[in-house]
C-alpha positions in Angstrom: 18.5 83.6 9.3 17.0 85.0 6.1 14.1 83.0 4.6 12.8 83.2 1.0 9.1 82.7 1.0 7.7 81.9 -2.5 4.0 82.8 -2.7 4.4 84.9 0.4 1.6 87.3 -0.2 -1.0 84.5 -0.4 -3.3 83.3 2.4 -1.0 80.9 4.2 2.2 82.7 3.0 1.2 86.1 4.5 0.4 84.6 7.9 3.7 82.7 7.9 5.5 85.9 7.1 4.0 87.4 10.3 5.2 84.5 12.4 8.7 84.6 10.8 9.1 88.3 11.4 7.8 88.0 15.0 10.3 85.2 15.6 13.2 87.3 14.5 13.8 86.0 10.9 14.5 88.2 7.9 12.0 87.6 5.1 12.2 87.9 1.3 8.9 87.4 -0.5 8.6 86.3 -4.2 5.1 86.3 -5.6 3.6 86.9 -9.0 0.3 88.2 -7.4 -1.8 86.1 -9.8 -4.0 85.0 -6.9 -3.0 87.4 -4.1 -2.5 91.1 -3.4 0.6 93.1 -2.4 -1.6 94.8 0.1 -1.4 91.7 2.3 2.4 92.4 2.7 1.7 96.0 3.7 -0.5 94.7 6.4 2.1 92.1 7.5 4.4 95.1 8.0 1.7 96.9 9.9 1.0 93.9 12.2 4.7 93.2 12.9 6.2 96.7 12.7 9.0 95.1 10.6 10.0 95.3 7.0 10.5 92.6 4.4 11.9 92.5 0.8 9.4 91.9 -2.0 10.0 90.7 -5.6 7.1 90.5 -8.0 8.1 87.5 -10.1 7.0 84.0 -11.2 8.6 80.8 -10.0 9.2 79.9 -13.6 11.4 83.0 -14.0 15.0 81.8 -13.6 16.4 85.3 -13.8 14.3 86.4 -10.8 15.8 83.7 -8.7 19.3 84.6 -9.8 18.6 88.2 -8.8 17.2 87.3 -5.4 20.1 84.9 -4.6 22.7 87.4 -5.7 21.1 90.2 -3.6 20.4 88.2 -0.5 22.2 85.5 1.5 19.2 83.1 1.7 19.4 80.4 4.4 16.2 78.5 3.6 13.2 78.5 1.3 9.6 78.1 2.3 7.8 77.1 -0.9 4.1 78.1 -1.1 3.9 79.3 -4.7 1.6 77.4 -6.9 -1.8 77.2 -8.6 -4.2 75.6 -6.1 -7.8 75.1 -7.3 -8.8 71.4 -7.7 -11.5 72.1 -10.3 -9.4 74.4 -12.3 -6.6 71.9 -12.4 -8.9 69.4 -14.1 -9.6 72.0 -16.8 -6.1 73.4 -17.2 -3.7 70.5 -16.4 -0.9 71.9 -18.6 -0.9 75.2 -16.8 -0.8 73.4 -13.4 2.0 71.0 -14.3 4.1 73.8 -15.9 3.6 76.3 -13.1 3.8 74.0 -10.1 6.2 71.3 -11.2 8.4 73.0 -13.8 8.5 76.1 -11.6 9.7 74.1 -8.7 12.4 72.4 -10.8 13.7 75.8 -11.9 13.7 77.0 -8.3 15.6 74.0 -7.1 18.2 74.3 -9.8 18.8 78.0 -8.9 18.9 77.0 -5.2 21.5 74.4 -6.0 23.6 77.0 -7.9 23.4 79.4 -5.0 24.3 76.8 -2.4 20.9 77.0 -0.7 19.9 73.5 0.3 17.2 73.9 2.9 13.5 73.8 1.9 10.1 73.6 3.6 7.5 72.6 1.1 3.8 73.4 1.3 2.2 70.0 0.5 -1.3 68.8 1.1 -3.4 66.0 2.6 -4.7 65.6 -1.0 -1.6 63.3 -1.6 -3.3 60.6 0.5 -6.1 60.3 -2.1 -9.0 58.3 -0.6 -7.6 56.9 2.7 -8.9 53.5 3.8 -8.9 54.5 7.5 -8.6 57.6 9.7 -6.8 59.3 11.3 -4.3 59.6 8.5 -0.6 58.9 9.3 2.4 60.1 7.3 3.3 56.5 6.2 -0.1 55.9 4.5 -0.1 55.0 0.8 -0.1 58.0 -1.5 -2.3 58.6 -4.5 -4.1 61.5 -6.1 -7.5 62.1 -7.7 -6.8 65.4 -9.6 -4.0 67.2 -11.4 -3.5 69.7 -8.5 -2.9 66.8 -6.0 -0.7 65.1 -8.6 1.5 68.2 -8.8 1.9 68.2 -4.9 2.9 64.5 -5.0 5.3 65.0 -7.9 7.0 67.9 -6.1 7.3 65.7 -3.0 9.0 63.0 -5.1 11.3 65.6 -6.8 12.5 67.0 -3.5 12.9 63.5 -2.1 15.1 62.5 -5.1 17.1 65.7 -4.7 17.9 64.8 -1.1 18.6 61.2 -2.0 21.2 62.4 -4.6 22.7 65.0 -2.3 22.5 64.4 1.4 23.4 68.1 2.1 19.8 69.0 1.2 17.3 69.2 4.1 13.8 68.8 2.9 10.7 69.1 5.1 7.4 68.2 3.5 4.3 69.6 5.4 1.0 68.0 4.5 -1.7 70.4 5.5 -5.3 69.5 6.2 -7.9 72.3 5.8 -6.6 75.8 6.8 -9.3 78.3 7.8 -9.5 81.4 10.0 -7.5 84.6 9.9 -5.1 86.7 11.9 -6.9 87.9 15.1 -6.1 91.6 14.1 -8.6 91.2 11.2 -5.9 92.7 8.9 -5.0 89.7 6.9 -7.1 86.7 5.8 -8.2 84.6 2.8 -9.1 86.6 -0.2 -10.0 84.2 -3.1 -10.5 85.5 -6.6 -14.1 85.2 -7.7 -16.5 82.6 -6.1 -14.5 80.7 -3.4 -13.7 77.0 -4.0 -13.4 76.2 -0.3 -16.1 75.8 2.3 -15.3 78.5 4.9 -14.6 81.4 2.5 -17.9 80.5 0.8 -19.8 80.3 4.2 -18.4 83.8 5.1 -19.5 85.3 1.8 -23.0 84.0 2.4 -22.9 85.4 6.0 -22.0 88.8 4.7 -24.7 88.7 2.0 -22.6 88.4 -1.1 -23.8 84.9 -1.9 -27.4 83.6 -1.4 -26.7 80.2 0.4 -24.2 77.5 0.9 -24.4 74.3 -1.2 -23.9 71.3 1.1 -22.7 68.6 -1.4 -24.3 65.4 -0.2 -25.9 64.4 3.1 -25.7 60.6 2.8 -22.1 60.1 3.8 -21.2 57.6 6.5 -20.9 60.3 9.2 -22.9 61.5 12.2 -25.1 64.0 10.3 -24.5 62.6 6.7 -22.2 65.5 5.6 -18.5 65.2 4.9 -16.1 65.5 7.8 -12.7 67.3 7.4 -9.9 68.4 9.7 -10.0 72.2 9.8 -6.9 74.0 11.2 -6.4 77.6 12.1 -4.1 79.3 9.6 -2.1 80.8 12.5 -1.5 77.3 13.9 -0.4 76.3 10.4 1.9 79.3 10.1 3.6 78.4 13.5 4.1 74.9 12.1 6.4 76.4 9.4 8.5 78.2 12.1 9.0 74.9 13.9 9.9 73.3 10.5 12.5 76.1 9.9 13.9 75.5 13.4 14.1 71.7 12.6 16.2 72.5 9.4 19.0 73.8 11.7 19.4 70.2 12.9 20.2 69.0 9.3 17.4 66.5 9.6 17.6 65.2 6.0 14.1 64.5 4.6 11.1 64.7 6.9 7.3 64.5 6.4 4.8 65.9 8.9 1.0 66.2 8.9 -0.3 69.6 10.1 -3.9 69.2 11.4 -5.8 69.2 14.6 -6.7 65.5 14.7 -10.4 66.4 15.0 -13.0 66.2 12.2 -15.9 68.6 11.8 -18.8 68.0 9.4 -20.0 70.6 7.0 -23.2 71.2 9.0 -21.1 71.6 12.2 -19.0 74.2 10.4 -22.1 76.1 9.3 -23.6 75.9 12.8 -20.3 77.2 14.4 -20.0 80.0 11.9 -23.6 81.1 12.4 -22.8 81.3 16.2 -19.7 83.4 15.4 -21.5 85.9 13.2 -24.7 86.0 15.2 -27.1 85.0 12.4 -28.2 81.9 10.6 -26.2 81.0 7.5 -28.7 79.6 4.9 -27.8 76.4 3.1 -29.2 73.8 0.7 -28.5 70.2 0.3 -27.1 69.3 -3.2 -26.0 66.1 -4.8 -22.6 64.7 -3.9 -19.6 65.9 -5.9 -17.5 63.2 -7.7 -14.3 62.4 -5.8 -15.4 63.7 -2.4 -14.7 61.3 0.5 -16.6 60.7 3.7 -14.1 61.5 6.4 -10.6 62.9 6.4 -8.6 64.0 9.5 -4.9 63.9 10.6 -2.8 62.0 13.0 -0.5 64.9 13.8 1.4 63.2 16.7 4.7 63.1 14.7 4.8 66.9 14.4 4.2 67.1 18.2 6.9 64.6 18.9 9.6 65.9 16.5 8.7 69.6 16.0 7.2 70.4 19.4 4.1 71.6 17.5 0.4 71.1 18.0 -2.7 73.0 17.0 -3.9 75.3 19.8 -7.1 76.8 18.4 -10.5 75.2 18.2 -13.4 75.7 15.8 -14.9 78.6 17.8 -11.7 80.7 17.4 -11.3 79.7 13.7 -14.9 80.9 12.9 -14.6 84.1 15.1 -11.3 85.2 13.5 -12.6 84.5 10.0 -15.8 86.5 10.6 -13.7 89.4 12.0 -11.6 89.4 8.8 -14.7 89.1 6.5 -16.7 91.8 8.3 -13.8 94.2 8.4 -12.8 93.5 4.7 -16.1 92.6 2.9 -14.2 92.9 -0.5 -10.9 91.4 0.7 -7.9 93.6 0.0 -9.6 95.6 -2.8 
């Protein structure tokens, strides 16, 4: 099988390319490199000893899709490409809706013309908004609190409508919780532009001395130590989840939704403590006021993925922090 991976040079995309190639799939990557580096794909080849095809192009570029579908017999698409910063989405909603939503519609139209009707979509736990209870199950009510989350939910609805109109389409929506860690080789990992938005890349930048301290946003939540609790999942576990989803596509499953998380919640202070242990030094932090929109606790019920995909997360928080520190210490400036 040949898989088109949009956004394949990004953090989750590059790790998924490794797992695809190691599982015997052929891989075609499409990425505009606006928030990633082609170097990640060179390292994917280094890790796997296998080649892949790369097209530098944007998902709003209809001609690029025509070229890819004419030059390759694509069996399925794994769709990662998209702008992904919550804060930025509030400042630039037009850019987010155009790139993420309009780009996906263009992609689906070209898929339809090429007769490619299998897709795995990179969605997010952000589509659950503020859940009333935890753990979060796939049938919980959906809502969003920012334009980024709204684009994920809109794309889920678009893909659902496409399947409803044409039952030949197989659509798997994967709702991720909080991916962290890196490939154990230390060759690929998360390389955000500028100051990281997410907790773990920020913690690792503090640990390596590039930032002074971690801001802990709020210590008065209804949790064991007062800091927010999230479900952190090793990026390699997440990547393997995509392989299981591609295998599921072969059964013509229709439309399916799966949470990918560990089912365990870790607080911000627990993360800092575990990362300090992994890097062998204390990571300084300061308590700061809560951020608007942050919720107390969020973690997955991932039992459906175990039952239907035969998938469950294998790696614990120690491994996540160790692998992230190996990547960060080997690549203090990312891929640059």
